[in-house]
C-alpha positions, 0 to 999 in steps of 0.5 A: 670277491665283491666290492660293496661301497659305504656311505656316499661312495659309488663303484664305477667301471670306466668305458673303453677310451676311443682309439682314434680322434674324430679326424682319424688320428690313431692315439698311442696308449700314452696319449690317451686321457683317462676316460670320464664316462663310466658305468655304475657297478655298485652304490653305497647306502647314503646316510649321514656323511660329514653331519649332513644327510646324503640321498643317493641319486645314481643307481646301478647301470647308470652311465655317468661322467666323473671328475677327471682325476677323482676316486681311488682305483682298485682291481677286483677279479682282474677288472679295474674299478674306481670308487668315487664319492657321489659328489664327484659324479658330474652328470648322468648320461642318457 
């Protein structure tokens, strides 16, 4: 099964969260925050959204920083993805 986003939506896959802090403290599963860095898996076509023309500026393969609790989480073929609006993407990591 393939996920094809519509309008200004972007499908992202979160990168693995770090297991330890910078000082070497191992974090239990419940203490980890939701990762904010993700890889773009699919991009919608853009177009008219809420009466305004939206041009997509991210592309498949980009590493991005998303808003902390944005998007809708979905499972597809055993993998977890989030579908977010392009406006919920804060930056592209280079």
